[in-house]
N, C-alpha and C positions, 0 to 999 in steps of 0.2 A: 485543772490546770487553771484555776487562780491565785491571784494575788491575795496573801494573806498577811494580817498585823501578827500573828503570834500562831506559832504550830509546835507541838512538844517532839521531843528529837525523832523517833519512831518513823513519824511522818515526816519530817526532814528528809531522815535517811532514805523512805523510800522514796520520796518525790525526787531524790540525785540518782537516787539508782535506773528512776525511770528514764530520767534524761541524759544519763550515760548510755543509756542501750539503746534508746532511738538517736543518739549522735553516731553510735556507731554504726547505727542500719544504716543511717544516711552516708556514710563513709564509705560503707559497703557500694553501696549504689552508686558512688558517685566514681569508685575504681571501677564497677562493672560498665558502668560508661565510655570511660577510658580504655577500657579492653576492647571492646566491641567498635574500635577506632572512632570513636564520638561521632557514630551515625545516628543515635536516638536520643532526641532533646526531652522527652518526656522522664528517661532514664535521669536524666541530668536536675530537672524539674524537682521530680520527687525525692532524689539525692540531697538537695539542698532544704525540701520543705521539712525532711526529717531532723537534718544538722540545725535549722533554726530553731524548729520546735522542742527539741534537745535544748539550746541556747537558753530560748522563751521559759522553760520553766526551770532549768537550771539557775538562770540569774533574774526569775520574778521573786515566786515565793520561796525560795531557798535562802536569796541571797536580803530581802528585804528586811528582815529584821534586825541586819547588820548596821543599818543608819535609823538616823533619828527619824518621826515621821513629818517635821519640818524642815530637814536640810535641804540644800540642793541637790546633796547625792541622790539622796531619796528619790527624788521627782524624775531626775536623770536616768537612775536605773529603772525607776518605774515604766520610762519612757520608751528606754529601748527595748524593755523585756517584753512592752505592749508593741514594738514595731517588730520582734522579732518575729511573736506569733501570728501576728496578721499579715507578714509577709510570709511564713510556712504554710498558712492557707490559701492565700494567693496563688503560691507556686502548687502547693498539693492542686486546686483548680485547674492552674492553666497546663499544669501535665496529663491529666484527665483529658484536658479538650483536646491535648496534642495527639495523646495515643489515639482519640479517637478522629484524627483529622482535621480538625479545628483549630483556632489560632486565639490566644489572649494577649490583645493589643499592646505594648507598654504605654503608649499613651494612653489608653483607659486603665491601665494595673496603676501606675503610678500616683494618679490622681485619686483611684480610690482608697489605694493603701494609707495616703495622706488621711483621709476622709476619716478612716476608720481609727487612725492613731491617733487624730485630734477629737474624735468623739467619746473616745477611750477614757484619754488623759481627762478632758473636760468632767467626765461623768466619776471617775475615780477621785477627781479633788473637790468635787460636790458631794457625792454619794457611796462610798465603797460598792456597799451590796447591787446599785444600780452598775456599777461597770462591771462588777462578774455578770452579772445576769447578761449584760450588752455582750461581753467577750463570749459568753459561752452560747451565746446565740448564734453570732457570725461565726465559731469554730464548727457549731452542729449544723450552720447552713451550708457552711462551705461543703464541707463531709457528704448534705444529701445532694448537692449538686452535682459532685464528684459520682456518687453513686448512679445518679438520674443518668448521667452519662454513658457510662460502662456498663450500664445496664440495657439502654437501647444500642449499643455497639457491642451486642451478646455475643457470648458463647458459652460454653461451662465455666471455664476458668475465670473467664473476666465478672460471671454473676456472683462468682464466690468470694472476688474482690469487693464487686459492690454493697455485698450485705457486709464485708467490713467496714465498708466507710457508713454503712446504715450503723451498724455497733458503736462505732467510733464517735459519729456523731450524739447518739444516743447517750453516751458516756459523757460528751463534754454538756448536755442539758441537763444529766442528773445532778451534776456537782450543784448548782443553787436550789435546784428542788430539796436537795439531802441535809444543805446545808446553807446561809443563807452567805457566808462570805467563802464558800467552794471549800470548805474544809472536812469534806467525809471523806473518810478511810478508804471506805468501799469505791468511793469517783475514781481516789490515783492507784487504787489495786485493780479494777477493771481495765483500768485507762491503760494501766503499764501491761496486761495482758492482751486489750484488744490491739493495742498499738502496737506490740509484737508481732502479733499476728498478721496483722494490716504490712508491716514491713516486708514481713516474709512472703505475704501475698501479692505485693508487688513488686518483689525480687523474682520470683518465679514468673510472676507474668511477663517480667521483660524478658529474663531467660528465655522461656516458651517462645515469645514472638520473634525475638532475635536469632533464636534457630532456626524455626518455621521459614523468617525470611532467608536465612544464610541458606538452606535447602531450597527452597523454591527457588533463590538466584540460581543457586546449583544446579537446579533441573534445567533451568531457562538457558544457562551457558550450554550443559551437556544437549539440549536439542539444538541451540545453534549450531552447536560444533558437529554434531550429527547432520544437519541437512545443510549445513552450510557448502558453496560451490567453490570454496578456499582451500585448499588441502592445508590441514592443521595435523603437526606430528612434535612428540616428545622423546627427544634424545638425550642420552647419556653414554660417554664415551660409544659413540656410534651404534648404540644398539637403543632399537626404537623399546617407548613406555609407552605411548599410546599413539595413536592414527585415528584421523575420523573417516569415514567411507570415500571423502572427497579425495584422501592424501591416497587409500588402497587404491581406488581407481587410476588416478594419477599415473600408480606405476604398475598399474597392470597385477595390483597381488588380489586373491584369489577372497582372503581372509584375515583376520586381527594376527589370531593365534599362530599362522607360518610365518607372518612377519614379525613378529615379536620372538621369534628364534634365530632368525637372518643376522648375518654381518652386512650391514647396511654400507658401509665403506666399501666390503669388497666386492659388492652385487650389483649396488647402483652407480658408484662412483669411477669413473674412468681413471685409470692411473695417474694419467700427467696433472689430474685436478686435485688428486687425495690431498697434498701437502696444503694446498690453499683452506679445504674443509676442513681441516684439524687445527688448522690455525685458526680460524674463524671460532670454531667449537671451543676452543680453550681459552679464547679471549672473553667470549659468553660465560662461559663456565668460571670465570676470575671477576668479570666485572658483571655485579648486578645492574648496572645501569646500561648496559650496554644493548645497543641497538644498530644492527649492521644489516643496512640494505643492500644486496647482491642480485646478477643475473648470474646464471652459468649452465652448461650444461649438465645431463643426468641423464643415466639408460634407464630404458624401462624394463620389466621382467622377461618383456618379447622383443629383444633388442630393439625397439624403438629410440631414437636419440631426442630427449626431450628438452626444449629452452624452457629456462623456469625461470622466476623473480621471485624472488624471495626477501623475507626478512625475519632475521634470527636476534632471539632476545633470551633472557635468562627470566628463568619461571621455578619456583621452589615445588619438587614432587616429591611423597614420598619421604617429606623431610630433608632433601639434600636437593643442591643446585642443577637444571637440566635448560639441555636449550630449547627453546618453544620456535618453531619453523612455522611459518603463516608462508606457502606455496601458492601460487599460480600460476599456471598452465600458460606461457606465452608462446606454444610451438605455431599453432596456427597465426599469431598477428604476427610472428618474426617470419615465417614461409609470406605473408602477405606484404611484409616491409621489404621482405628481399623481392619478391614478385614487382614490389612498384619500384626498387630499383634498377632494377634489371628492363623495366619497361621504359623507365627513367634513362636506360643509357645505352638501350637495344633498338633498331628499328624491327617492328613487329612484322612487316610485311616479308624483311631477307634474312632476320635474324641475326644481322650484322651489327655491330656497336652502332651508333647514333653520332649526331653534333655533338650531344652533352659530352659521353662519353671522349669522342675527339678531343672539345676544347679540355678537359680533363689532363687526358692523356699531354696532349701538348704544353699545357702549365707543369706538367710532371718535367718534360724532356726540353724544355727552356729554361730552367733552372741556372741558375750562376755555375759556369764550369762545366754545363752540360755537353757531351760528344757530340758530335756535328751528324746531322741525317738531313734526309730529304721529305718533303711533303710533295706526292705526286696526286695533285685532283685532275679528273676525268668525268667528262660528260657523254654520253650517248648521243650521236648526231642524231636529228630527225627522230626522236622519241617521240615528239606528239605526233607526228605522222601516223605511227603506232598505233597510237590510243585514237585518234579519229577514225583511220580507217579500218583496225582489227578490232578494236573495242578496249576499255579499259582495262579487263579481263586477263585479254593477251597481254597488254602491258604490263601489269604486277607477273604474271608468269615469266616473262622473259627479263625483269628485273630480274626477280628468282634466280633463275637460270645463270645471267651473267655471275650474280652473287654465289652461288654454288660452286662454279667451275674459278672462279679468279679464289673463294676460300680455299676451294682444294688443291690447286695448282703453281698459286704466287709462293715463296719459299716463305720460311718462318720467321724472316726478320721483318717481312712487311705486316704490319696491323693494318688490316682491311676493314672500313666503315663506309658508310651510307649516309653522304648529309640531308640529301632532300632527293627529291622528283627521279630525276637521272642523274646524280652527283654522285660521285664516289670517290673516296681520298684512301692513301696508302700510305702511312707511314713507315719510312725503311731505316734501318736503324741499323747497326752494325762497322765494322771498320771499312773504310772509303766512302761510306753513304753521303757526308757530305759535298763529293766530289761529281763536278760533273759526268765523267766517263763511267763513274758506278751505275751514276743517277740514268745516263743514255742508256746502258746497257739492260737495267732494268725494264725500263719502257718497251725497249725491243722486245724482251721477253713477255712483258706485258701483251702488247700488239699482235703477237704471234698466236697467243691464246686464243684470240678473237677471229683468228683466220677461219676456224671450223665454224660453221653455221647451227644455229642453236635451234634444236626442233621444241614448237612451241606450238599446243593445240593441232599437229597435225601441218605447220606449215613451218618452214624451213626458214628463219628471219638470219641473215647477215648484220652483224653490229660493228659498227667504225666508231672509234672514240676521239676527241679532242681530247688534249691532255694539258696540264700547263705543272709547269715543276717549280719549287720554292726551293731553296738550300737554306740551312740554319748552321750559322748564325751570317751566313752571308748575308740573306735577302731580306731578312728581318730577325732580330731578337725576341720576338715574344709570338704567341700563340695567337693572335688577331692580325698581328702582321705578315707572320705565314701564310694565312690564309687568302687575307686581302691579296698578297702575292701572287700565290697560286692562281687565284680567280681572275686575275690578269693577265696571265700565261695561256688559263684556257680560252679568254679571250682574244687572244693574238690568235691561238691555235684552232679557233673557228674561222679564223678568216683564209686559212688554206685551205687547199682541195683534200680530199678526202680524210684517212684517218693520218691526225698529224698532230705534233706536240711541238711545245714551246718553253724554251727556260724564261724565265724572270729576267726583265733587266732595269735599267731605274726610267727608261722612259716610256715604261708600261705605266708607271705611277702619273706620270706628266698626263697621258692619256686617258687615265681613269678620271683623272681630278679635271680635266676637261668636261669628260662627259658630265661629272656629277654638278659641274659648275654648271653647263647649259642646264642640266633638270631643273637645280633650284632657281635660276633666272626665269626660267619660262614663264611662272605665273607673274612674276614684277614685271616683263616685259610686255604680257598681255595687259595689263592695269595701264603701263607709260605709254602704249600705243606703240610700242617698236616695230609692230608687224605693219606690213605694207604688201599689196599685191601687184603683181607686173603680168600684162597679158601678151600672149603672145599668139599671133595669128593663125589661123587656117583658112586653106584657101581652097577652090575646086578643080579637080585636076583636067588639064584642057585649056580649060578659061582663065585661070587664075584666078577668078574674082573671089574678093573675100567672103566667106560664110561663117565668118564666126569668129571666137577667141578661146584661148584656154585659160582661165587665172592660176598666177604661180605665186604661191607665198614667198617671202623674202623678210627676212629678218636683221634689221640694221640696230646692232646692241648697241647702247651706250658706252662708251668708252671702250669699245672692242673694234668695231664696224659690222660688216657684212657677216653672217653665220649662217653657213651653207645647208639645206635643207637637209640634205643626206647627215648631218649631225643632228637637227633638234626637232625633225619628224620623230625619227627612232626612240629620240630623248622623251617627246612628247607622248609617244606609244606604251616607254616603259612606265611612265610614272602616272599612266591615265590622263594628262593633262588633253590628250588628243580632242576629246571629245570638247572641250573648252577652245579648244584651239581652232577644230573643226568649225564651230558656232561661229566662232569670230572670224573665219574665211568668208563663210556663204552671208554673215552681217554685211561685212565690204563689200563682195560681190553682189548682191541685192541692192544697196544704197547705188552703187555704181550704175547699175543697169537702169534705176529708176533716175539718176541723173541723166544719161544717155538719152531715155526715152523720153521726159521730157524736151532735152533741145531737139533730138532728132526726128522724132514724130516714130522711129522704127530702126529696131538695133536687131543683129544677130545675136543668137544666143551665145551664152558664156559658159563655159566649162568649168565646172569644180571638183577636182578630186577631192573623193569621201574615204577615210580608213574603215576599215571592218568594224572597228571596235565602236565606231558610230553608232553602227547599225544594231548592237549588243543593247542599245536604249530603244524599247520600243515606242517611244513617244516622238522619237526622229524625223519621222516624214510626216506627223502631225503639225510637228511644230514648223518643219520647212515651208509645205504647203499655207501655213497661219501667216508665216513670215511673207510670202509671197501675193498672199490675199491681202495682208494690210499694207502694201505699199503698191497693191493695184496691178501689180505685173503678169502677162499673160506667163503661165505655166511652162509655154513652151520658151521662154527666154533663158530656161539656165537650163544645162544639161548636168548630169551627174556622171563621173569615173570613178570609175572602182578597178583597181588591179585583176589580173586574171588568177594569181595565186592567191587574191583576197576571196574572190568569189567564190572558189574553189574550198579554200577550207574552211568558208566561213557560211556555205550554201545556204542552212537551215536558220540562219538569222540572217542572211543577206537576200533571198529569194520573194520570201514573204510580202519585205517593203520595195524590194525592186516592182513588184507587180501593182503596188500601190501607186509608187510613184508613175507607173506607166498609166495605171489607168487615170489620173489626174492629168496626165500631158506632159509630166516631166520626164524627157529621155535620158537614157543610161549608154555608157559605152565601154566597153570591156579593154581597160588599159593595158600597155605591155605585153599584147597577145603574142605568143611563142616562146615564153617566159616560164610558162607553167605547167599544167598535165590536163589540158581542157580536151574532154572527151566531143564526139558530134554529140551526143546526148545530152550533155551539159549543155552546149551551147546552144542548141534547140530550145532546153526547157528556160535558157536566163531570157528574161524579158529585155533583151536590149537591142539598140537599134546602131549601133555600129561597135566594129573590131578596130582597134588602132595596132597595126604592127609595130612592136620592138623596135629602136634603132637599131639593134644588133642584127636583124634580118636587112633591114636597109641599109647599114654601109656596107655591104662587100658587092651592092650593084655599082654596074651592072655585070657580073660574072656570074657565068652560064649555072653553074649548082646554085648560086643563091636566086638567082632570076628564077629557074625552075620552083623551089619554094616558096616564093612570094606568087608567082602564078599560080599554083596548087592552092594557096592561101585565100588569093581575091576568088577564086572560082569557087571554093568554100562558101566565103560570106556571100558572095553575089548568089548562090541557092538557097541561102537562108534569107532573104532579103535585107542583108547589111549592108551598111554604109564602111568600106575599106578605107581606113584613114594610115598614110605613110609618116611615121613618127620620125624627126631626127633625120631628114633631108640638110644634108650639107652642101651638095653640089647639083647643078644644071642636069648633069651627065644620070647623077641619082634620082631627079626628079623626073625625067622622059622616062628614065627606065620603069619608073612607081608608074606613070600615067600608062605608059605601054602594057604593063602588065597588068594593069585589071585596078590600080586603085582610085579611087574617087573621089579621096578629099590627102592634101599633103600640108606638113607643118614640119617646120625645122628651120635653122639659121638663115639658109639659103635662100629662102622667102621673106623671112620675120622676124628677126629677133624679140624677145621678152621686152616689153617696153611700159614706160609711165602712163597712167589711165589720161595724161594731158597728151602724149602721143597716139595714143589709140583713137583719143578723140579726133586729133588731126587725120588720122587716116579713113575715120567713118566720114569724115566730112570730107574727104577726096572721094570717096568710091561711094559718095552719093549722089 
C-alpha cells in the first residue's frame, strides 16, 4: 500500500479493485454493528478501519499520478491518503484492544496519529523510499500488535485471526523489500488475498462472539427466570405461552405442559374481574410501550383466593406481541395489613371496635345532613375494686363477659365499642334515635341486660353502669364534641347513687371547664404562693385541753377567690400534681412548727393529710424525715393522717412506709373512719396511733342507734390501744355524747374553727 509516482495500468486496476473490496468489507462490518444494536465497539472500529484502508489505497497510489509532483493538490492528496492509512491502522489496533477488554484512549491516539502523519509527510517530501519504508513499518507493526493481543486472548478462532494479522504484517513489510517504492505486483496480489481473508475472519469472529454473548445472555435470563421468586408468565389471548416455576407454584399448577393447555381466563379469573383483565391484555398487545401496574384477586387451582401485585408489559414472543406478566403473591402481606387494620380498629381483649373505629364512625355519622343519632357512653362502677381484690385476670374476664352479653342482646341498630379500661360506647342509629325518649328506652333496655349477675372464674359478679348520653346534632355536631359531651354526662351520672344515667346539658360544659381550669391553674398557683394553711385545734375529751392542730390547705386563687379543697384536691390527684402539692403542704407545716417552737419552746403536734399517691414515691418518707432533721424538729411534732379508703385500697404501698414513719417517731392516724371497709385484721396491722370517726358518725348523736355504733367503735379502738377522735363536733350536745361514749379527743366547729397561723399562735400563747 505504498505511494507510487507511476504505475502500469494493470497494477492500478488491481489496487483499485483491492480498495473497493476493502471498503465493501468495512461497510458490511458497520452494518453488522448497527444490527447488533451497536453493542460492540470493536466491530465499529474494524469496520471503519477497512473503509479508511480502502480510501487510503484508492486515494493514494491510484490518484497520485493525476497531479503534478510539485502541485499543492498533490501534497494535500498525499497527506489525506497517509492520514487515512494511519487512521486505519490505529482503529485496527484499537478494535483488537477493545475486543480483549482494553482501551486505546483518544488522548493517546490523536497525538500518535498526528505524529505518524507528520513523520510520513516529512519523509515523503525528503525521500519517497524512506516514506515507503516508514509507512510499511507502521502498518506491519500495528498488525503484529493486533495479532499479539488476540493471540494472548486466545481461542481457536481468535488464533486464526491472529495469524491473518501476522500475514497482513508480512505483506506490508514485503512492499519495500520487493520494490523500493512498494510497486511489487506480488505485494498487491498477496495483499488483496490476505486483507480479504482477514476481513472475513474478523466478521466471523465478531458474529461468533455476538452469538455466544446472546446465547449466554439468554441462558442467564433463563436461569434468572427459573430461579426467580417472582412469577413470570407470557400470555397471548389468555393462552399461556410460558411460565416459570414460581408462577406455576403460585397458582398450584403441577407442570408447565398441563398449564399450557388450560384456559387461564376461565380457570383463574373470577367472572366479575374478567372484563378488566381482558381490557388490560388488549391494551398491552396494542401498545409496545405499555407498562400497567395492577393489584387484583386471582384464583388458585385449589380454590384459594390470591392477592396478586402484577406488572403487565408487551414482549415479542415467537414473532408476535404477547403480554409479559411479572407477578408477586402479596396474599400474606394483604392478610398482615388486614390484621394490622383490625388491630388498629378493634379491641384485642373484647374483640369490639375500639376508639379509633369509633372516631372514624363518628366522623361518618356527623357529616353534613346526616340523620340524628345517640351516643351512649357507659362506665362500669367500681371496676378498679374488682381488679384490686380479685385480680386483673378476673377483671379482664368480666369485661369480656359484659362485652359478649351486650354484643349478643343489644339491637342491631346499636354499634358497640370499647374505648378504654371499663368504658363502653354505643352508637344508636335509626328512626327517632336522636330523641330523648328513644334514648331513654334504649338505656332502660341496657340496664335490664345487666340485672343478671356475671359468672366469672367461679364468682358471681353484679355490674352497675354509670351512663351518659349525648344526642346529635342537639348536643354537638362533630365526633370529638359528642364524646366530650357524653363523658361529661357520665361524670354527672357517677355522682348519682347506684346504676344511673344522665343526659348531657350545657351546664356540664361549664362544670367540666371549671375542673379543667382548676387543673391547669394548679401549677401556677403553687409557684405564685396562692396556697395557705389553716389550723383547726383538737382538744382532749373531758378537760377540753388543747392537744394539737390539723393543718388544712386552702387556695386563694388570684382574681377568683377561695377554691374549695373538694375541687382542687381531686384535680391535683387526677393530674398527678398532688405530690407537689403535698410536698408544699408539708413544707409550710414544718416551717410553721419551727417558728412556733422557736417562739414557745414547745408545741403540740400538727397533723397533715397525705394522699395515698404520695406513698407511691418510695422516697417520700426519707425526704420527710430529712426535712424534719434539717429543721431540727422533733419527729413527734408532726403527725400524718390518711383516709381509711386510701389506706385499704393502697395497702401494699402505704403499709411499709407507715411502718417507717412509726419507727422514726412520726405518728399516723386513720382519717374518716366509718366510710370505708376496714376489717379488724387490717386495723390491727396498720401502724396507727389514732382513728378519727367520720363526721357522719358524730352528726346523729346523741340518738340511741348512732350512740350504739360510736360506743362499739370506741371500744374497738380502746382494745387496739388507739386514740379515738370525734371529728365534726358541731354542738355541745354532740361533744358531751362523744365524751360519754368513749372518744378521747374532739375536733369541730363547736370547739374551734380552722384559723390562721397567727390566730393559732394566740391560742397557743393563751393555753400556755
